[in-house]
Steps between C-alpha positions, in 0.01 A plus 500: 500500500748280299823636368539477134818331372664667208503263190860483443700208372669449827153482675401222259832314521497514882147366526349821661266504209331209327514223769167553674269206412182698557587712185563196291260339273511176282561574141301332238743289289436358156722198497502491121638844480780418755580180331524664158716792641736258659504252202361220720300198379295287744570121461392186674753229576449164673798407723565196728383590848843424633673731265252775576563448879889514429468821303291656789762397738781637303306829434430530876869463583572768251223731637302509184162336365534179306360657182772763482754227574357299208531811267863530607574139436344505156670821415843358600427177297404706195811724519718200543360320205535811272849532621569131421353537157700816436817312592422196282420747209856671566672151500326407174599840342857458606512153344358626178739786484798272577379259221459793255845641595646149437339474160629845410852409615490176300388688189772756547758231544374318182518817307846576620608137404356549154704827462819335597451218272 
């Protein structure tokens, strides 16, 4: 007779429960449901063979698959581009604010000159 293990959190965490492959079964997965839940969109991209091999090498050295590596690369690029755009916008806003401040200062100076005359 097999002794029953109490279903405690510790029993699950330690692996006493839930690790026997004979009690596991493959779940039916609807890829569309998973993709929608994770906000994923399947795409097709043609890359130079040498570029793909280089990506696979880099991914292997980092212990990940090449597709997750490509997602990381694209995410980093997009983040940097948005940051660059935000910085450019901030510079433009600063220039516009400085120009407006100069116009206002010039108008105030002209007004003061008229009062003194």
